Structures are given as C-alpha cells and as structure tokens.
DOKOLDREN-647963 format. One record per residue (C-alpha): residue number from 1; x, y, z; residue in three letters. Coordinates in steps of 0.5 Angstrom, whole numbers, plus 500, padded with zeros to 3 digits. Each point is the difference from the previous one (the first is absolute). Example, Ala and Ser with C-alpha at 12.3 -4.5 7.8 and 13.67 -1.06 7.14 Angstrom:
<atoms>
+------+-----+-----+-----+------+
: resi :   X :   Y :   Z : resn :
+------+-----+-----+-----+------+
:    1 : 525 : 491 : 516 :  ala :
:    2 : 502 : 507 : 498 :  ser :
+------+-----+-----+-----+------+
</atoms>
This chain:
<atoms>
+------+-----+-----+-----+------+
: resi :   X :   Y :   Z : resn :
+------+-----+-----+-----+------+
:    1 : 500 : 500 : 500 :  met :
:    2 : 503 : 506 : 498 :  arg :
:    3 : 501 : 506 : 505 :  thr :
:    4 : 495 : 506 : 501 :  ile :
:    5 : 502 : 507 : 501 :  gly :
:    6 : 495 : 504 : 504 :  leu :
:    7 : 499 : 507 : 500 :  ile :
:    8 : 496 : 501 : 506 :  gly :
:    9 : 499 : 505 : 507 :  gly :
:   10 : 494 : 504 : 497 :  met :
:   11 : 497 : 498 : 505 :  ser :
:   12 : 504 : 495 : 504 :  trp :
:   13 : 493 : 497 : 502 :  glu :
:   14 : 498 : 498 : 493 :  ser :
:   15 : 508 : 498 : 499 :  ser :
:   16 : 499 : 495 : 505 :  ala :
:   17 : 494 : 497 : 496 :  glu :
:   18 : 503 : 499 : 494 :  tyr :
:   19 : 506 : 496 : 504 :  tyr :
:   20 : 494 : 496 : 504 :  arg :
:   21 : 497 : 499 : 493 :  leu :
:   22 : 506 : 498 : 496 :  leu :
:   23 : 503 : 494 : 504 :  asn :
:   24 : 492 : 498 : 501 :  glu :
:   25 : 500 : 499 : 493 :  glu :
:   26 : 507 : 497 : 499 :  thr :
:   27 : 498 : 495 : 505 :  arg :
:   28 : 494 : 499 : 497 :  ala :
:   29 : 502 : 498 : 493 :  arg :
:   30 : 508 : 497 : 503 :  leu :
:   31 : 497 : 497 : 507 :  gly :
:   32 : 504 : 498 : 505 :  gly :
:   33 : 504 : 505 : 503 :  his :
:   34 : 501 : 504 : 494 :  his :
:   35 : 500 : 507 : 500 :  cys :
:   36 : 501 : 507 : 495 :  ala :
:   37 : 508 : 502 : 498 :  pro :
:   38 : 499 : 507 : 502 :  ser :
:   39 : 503 : 507 : 501 :  leu :
:   40 : 496 : 505 : 503 :  leu :
:   41 : 503 : 506 : 500 :  leu :
:   42 : 495 : 505 : 504 :  thr :
:   43 : 500 : 508 : 498 :  val :
:   44 : 498 : 505 : 505 :  asp :
:   45 : 493 : 501 : 499 :  phe :
:   46 : 501 : 507 : 503 :  ala :
:   47 : 505 : 503 : 495 :  glu :
:   48 : 495 : 497 : 494 :  ile :
:   49 : 494 : 503 : 503 :  glu :
:   50 : 502 : 506 : 501 :  ala :
:   51 : 502 : 500 : 492 :  met :
:   52 : 494 : 497 : 498 :  gln :
:   53 : 496 : 506 : 504 :  arg :
:   54 : 506 : 505 : 496 :  ala :
:   55 : 498 : 497 : 493 :  gly :
:   56 : 507 : 498 : 501 :  ala :
:   57 : 500 : 494 : 495 :  trp :
:   58 : 505 : 501 : 496 :  asp :
:   59 : 504 : 500 : 507 :  ala :
:   60 : 496 : 494 : 502 :  ala :
:   61 : 502 : 496 : 494 :  gly :
:   62 : 507 : 501 : 500 :  ala :
:   63 : 499 : 498 : 508 :  arg :
:   64 : 497 : 493 : 498 :  leu :
:   65 : 505 : 498 : 495 :  ala :
:   66 : 505 : 501 : 504 :  gln :
:   67 : 498 : 495 : 504 :  ala :
:   68 : 498 : 496 : 494 :  ala :
:   69 : 507 : 500 : 498 :  val :
:   70 : 502 : 499 : 507 :  thr :
:   71 : 496 : 493 : 500 :  leu :
:   72 : 503 : 498 : 492 :  glu :
:   73 : 507 : 501 : 503 :  arg :
:   74 : 498 : 496 : 506 :  ala :
:   75 : 498 : 494 : 496 :  gly :
:   76 : 492 : 501 : 498 :  ala :
:   77 : 498 : 497 : 494 :  asp :
:   78 : 494 : 503 : 501 :  val :
:   79 : 497 : 507 : 503 :  val :
:   80 : 493 : 501 : 503 :  val :
:   81 : 498 : 507 : 502 :  leu :
:   82 : 496 : 498 : 507 :  cys :
:   83 : 495 : 506 : 498 :  thr :
:   84 : 494 : 502 : 496 :  asn :
:   85 : 502 : 508 : 500 :  thr :
:   86 : 507 : 501 : 498 :  met :
:   87 : 499 : 496 : 494 :  his :
:   88 : 499 : 506 : 497 :  leu :
:   89 : 507 : 501 : 500 :  val :
:   90 : 501 : 493 : 497 :  ala :
:   91 : 503 : 501 : 494 :  asp :
:   92 : 506 : 504 : 503 :  arg :
:   93 : 501 : 493 : 504 :  ile :
:   94 : 500 : 496 : 494 :  thr :
:   95 : 504 : 504 : 497 :  ala :
:   96 : 506 : 499 : 505 :  ala :
:   97 : 501 : 493 : 499 :  ile :
:   98 : 501 : 495 : 496 :  gly :
:   99 : 495 : 494 : 503 :  val :
:  100 : 492 : 499 : 500 :  pro :
:  101 : 496 : 505 : 503 :  phe :
:  102 : 493 : 497 : 503 :  leu :
:  103 : 495 : 506 : 498 :  his :
:  104 : 495 : 499 : 505 :  ile :
:  105 : 494 : 503 : 496 :  val :
:  106 : 502 : 496 : 494 :  asp :
:  107 : 501 : 493 : 504 :  ala :
:  108 : 492 : 503 : 504 :  thr :
:  109 : 497 : 501 : 493 :  ala :
:  110 : 502 : 493 : 497 :  asp :
:  111 : 495 : 497 : 505 :  arg :
:  112 : 495 : 504 : 499 :  ile :
:  113 : 500 : 499 : 493 :  ala :
:  114 : 500 : 493 : 501 :  ala :
:  115 : 494 : 501 : 503 :  ala :
:  116 : 497 : 503 : 495 :  gly :
:  117 : 498 : 507 : 503 :  leu :
:  118 : 501 : 506 : 498 :  arg :
:  119 : 498 : 506 : 504 :  thr :
:  120 : 503 : 500 : 507 :  val :
:  121 : 500 : 504 : 506 :  gly :
:  122 : 506 : 503 : 504 :  leu :
:  123 : 501 : 501 : 507 :  leu :
:  124 : 508 : 503 : 501 :  ala :
:  125 : 503 : 506 : 501 :  thr :
:  126 : 498 : 507 : 498 :  arg :
:  127 : 506 : 500 : 496 :  tyr :
:  128 : 499 : 493 : 497 :  thr :
:  129 : 493 : 502 : 498 :  met :
:  130 : 500 : 507 : 498 :  glu :
:  131 : 507 : 499 : 495 :  his :
:  132 : 499 : 496 : 494 :  pro :
:  133 : 506 : 495 : 501 :  phe :
:  134 : 496 : 495 : 502 :  tyr :
:  135 : 493 : 501 : 496 :  ser :
:  136 : 503 : 501 : 494 :  glu :
:  137 : 504 : 493 : 501 :  arg :
:  138 : 494 : 497 : 501 :  met :
:  139 : 497 : 502 : 494 :  arg :
:  140 : 506 : 497 : 496 :  arg :
:  141 : 497 : 493 : 502 :  his :
:  142 : 493 : 502 : 499 :  gly :
:  143 : 497 : 502 : 506 :  ile :
:  144 : 497 : 507 : 502 :  glu :
:  145 : 501 : 503 : 508 :  val :
:  146 : 495 : 503 : 504 :  ile :
:  147 : 502 : 504 : 506 :  val :
:  148 : 496 : 503 : 506 :  pro :
:  149 : 497 : 507 : 500 :  asp :
:  150 : 502 : 506 : 504 :  glu :
:  151 : 500 : 499 : 507 :  pro :
:  152 : 500 : 493 : 499 :  glu :
:  153 : 508 : 499 : 496 :  arg :
:  154 : 502 : 505 : 507 :  thr :
:  155 : 497 : 496 : 504 :  leu :
:  156 : 504 : 493 : 497 :  val :
:  157 : 506 : 504 : 499 :  his :
:  158 : 500 : 502 : 508 :  asp :
:  159 : 499 : 493 : 503 :  val :
:  160 : 505 : 498 : 496 :  ile :
:  161 : 505 : 506 : 503 :  tyr :
:  162 : 498 : 502 : 507 :  gln :
:  163 : 498 : 493 : 502 :  glu :
:  164 : 502 : 493 : 496 :  leu :
:  165 : 508 : 503 : 498 :  thr :
:  166 : 499 : 501 : 509 :  gln :
:  167 : 498 : 493 : 501 :  asn :
:  168 : 493 : 502 : 502 :  arg :
:  169 : 494 : 496 : 498 :  ile :
:  170 : 493 : 504 : 502 :  glu :
:  171 : 494 : 496 : 499 :  pro :
:  172 : 496 : 506 : 499 :  ala :
:  173 : 506 : 500 : 494 :  ser :
:  174 : 498 : 495 : 497 :  arg :
:  175 : 492 : 501 : 500 :  val :
:  176 : 501 : 507 : 496 :  ala :
:  177 : 504 : 496 : 495 :  tyr :
:  178 : 494 : 494 : 499 :  gln :
:  179 : 496 : 507 : 498 :  lys :
:  180 : 506 : 502 : 495 :  val :
:  181 : 500 : 492 : 497 :  met :
:  182 : 493 : 500 : 500 :  ala :
:  183 : 500 : 507 : 496 :  gly :
:  184 : 504 : 498 : 495 :  leu :
:  185 : 496 : 493 : 499 :  ala :
:  186 : 495 : 504 : 499 :  glu :
:  187 : 503 : 505 : 495 :  arg :
:  188 : 501 : 494 : 495 :  gly :
:  189 : 508 : 497 : 503 :  ala :
:  190 : 499 : 493 : 499 :  gln :
:  191 : 506 : 498 : 504 :  ala :
:  192 : 504 : 505 : 505 :  leu :
:  193 : 507 : 501 : 501 :  ile :
:  194 : 503 : 500 : 507 :  leu :
:  195 : 505 : 504 : 496 :  gly :
:  196 : 505 : 503 : 506 :  cys :
:  197 : 504 : 494 : 504 :  thr :
:  198 : 497 : 502 : 507 :  glu :
:  199 : 493 : 500 : 499 :  ile :
:  200 : 499 : 493 : 500 :  thr :
:  201 : 502 : 500 : 507 :  leu :
:  202 : 493 : 504 : 501 :  leu :
:  203 : 496 : 496 : 495 :  val :
:  204 : 499 : 494 : 495 :  asp :
:  205 : 495 : 497 : 495 :  asp :
:  206 : 495 : 500 : 506 :  ser :
:  207 : 500 : 506 : 501 :  asp :
:  208 : 497 : 502 : 494 :  ser :
:  209 : 494 : 498 : 494 :  pro :
:  210 : 505 : 498 : 495 :  val :
:  211 : 505 : 496 : 498 :  pro :
:  212 : 508 : 503 : 504 :  val :
:  213 : 506 : 500 : 496 :  phe :
:  214 : 506 : 500 : 505 :  asp :
:  215 : 505 : 503 : 497 :  ser :
:  216 : 505 : 498 : 505 :  thr :
:  217 : 498 : 493 : 500 :  arg :
:  218 : 500 : 500 : 493 :  ile :
:  219 : 507 : 503 : 499 :  his :
:  220 : 503 : 496 : 505 :  val :
:  221 : 498 : 494 : 497 :  arg :
:  222 : 503 : 503 : 492 :  ala :
:  223 : 506 : 501 : 504 :  ala :
:  224 : 500 : 492 : 502 :  val :
:  225 : 498 : 498 : 493 :  asp :
:  226 : 506 : 504 : 497 :  leu :
:  227 : 505 : 498 : 505 :  ala :
:  228 : 498 : 493 : 499 :  leu :
:  229 : 502 : 501 : 493 :  lys :
:  230 : 506 : 497 : 497 :  ala :
:  231 : 501 : 507 : 497 :  asp :
:  232 : 497 : 505 : 502 :  pro :
:  233 : 502 : 504 : 495 :  thr :
:  234 : 497 : 496 : 494 :  ala :
:  235 : 494 : 503 : 497 :  pro :
:  236 : 493 : 497 : 501 :  asp :
:  237 : 492 : 503 : 501 :  asp :
:  238 : 503 : 502 : 508 :  gly :
:  239 : 500 : 507 : 503 :  pro :
:  240 : 507 : 501 : 500 :  val :
:  241 : 503 : 507 : 497 :  thr :
:  242 : 507 : 501 : 497 :  arg :
:  243 : 503 : 506 : 500 :  ala :
+------+-----+-----+-----+------+
</atoms>
C-alpha cells in the first residue's frame, strides 16, 4: 500500500476524523492488524483562518503548497488535503508536487454521478458555498449545486467556525441544520453534500429527508483506493488531479 500524505489542521478535529476513517477503511479492506501508511502535516489553523478572513488566498495557497512539497519529500505517494474549503487553492498544490493530488470535489462528484443524481444541496463554509470553485467543478461532472439562502448560509458557516472547529457539538445547532437540510430538499435537492469536513461531527443521513453524501468519508475511501493501486499515477477514471 502506498503512503498517503495528509495536509491537516483545518481544523484538527476534522483531521482526527480523517486519520480514524483512513485506518478503519484500510483495516476493513485488508483485515488483521493493517493500518494505512501515512504522513500527517498539521498546519496552524489560526494562520489559515486569518488568511481566509482577509481573502489572502494566494498566501494560503503558497502555505499549503509548501506543506504538500514537504509531504512529498518525506515519502508521500499521494497527497490529500483534509478540508473542503481550502480546495479553493488546489491548483497551487497540484502545481507544486509530482505525485497525485486527490481532489475532494471530484471524489464526491463521482459518487453522486454514479447514483444517477444531478441536483444536490451543499452545506459548507461560506467560502465554499459562495466562491465558484466548488459548484463549477461539480458542474464539470454534470451536477448542479444549490446552496442555502441567507440567513441560513450565515448560520451554517457560524456553527462551523464558532462551534465545530472549537470541538463544540450543540443540540440546538443540529436542529437548525436539520431545518436547512429540509429547506434544500424542498427547493429540489435530490441529495445533500456535507461539504465541510467538520459537519460530519454534527449531522448525518438520519438528519436529512434526502440521501447524504459525506465528503470526508468519500474522500478517505478514494484515497485508500488510490493508495492500494499498484501505480497511483496510472490513468483511470478516478478523481486524481495532476499538475
């Protein structure tokens, strides 16, 4: 099995989920005492969050590209970015490394398309819901994205940054998210994407009137798929992004 390089820390709570799911998935496939060969590089989320608020995406991209290069030099055969939002700078990462970079939107879109769905609702940070990088990449796969209206977008975003990234799970926020999820379904969403890696700490498919696609779990499974390939750089139909 190839070594998976994880760029984490955005937040550490979701990175811990990545690590747990990665090893659970590997053991489920290989059995016994197997776990995933991996390298985790944790950036300081305070630094990244400040760049997000300032709109300093070039600086953030440079910081994460540097992290990817460090992982590659340390022996990573595949690089995974443990966050949805910062895929806004994915091009900077792919341009900096020579190993495959596994894009979370492509992995998630492949699963949605395989289910025959074409319209999905998105719950994520404000950056992911309002910047075009996510919806435009989904559209390449023939999938249209619906996002909540205001003030629901603010509610979804604030719960992520004020609660989930602070390791707070509030029952009232779960109820509020359930209402947002129901509203997206009423507007025509055939399914919902949990498009922030912390959201899985709060809600799951039992909270939704339509199927839920957990981008974190999907990303992890795609990473294990790629790591188990004899040659992860070989072309196929999977969600691999190259420079």
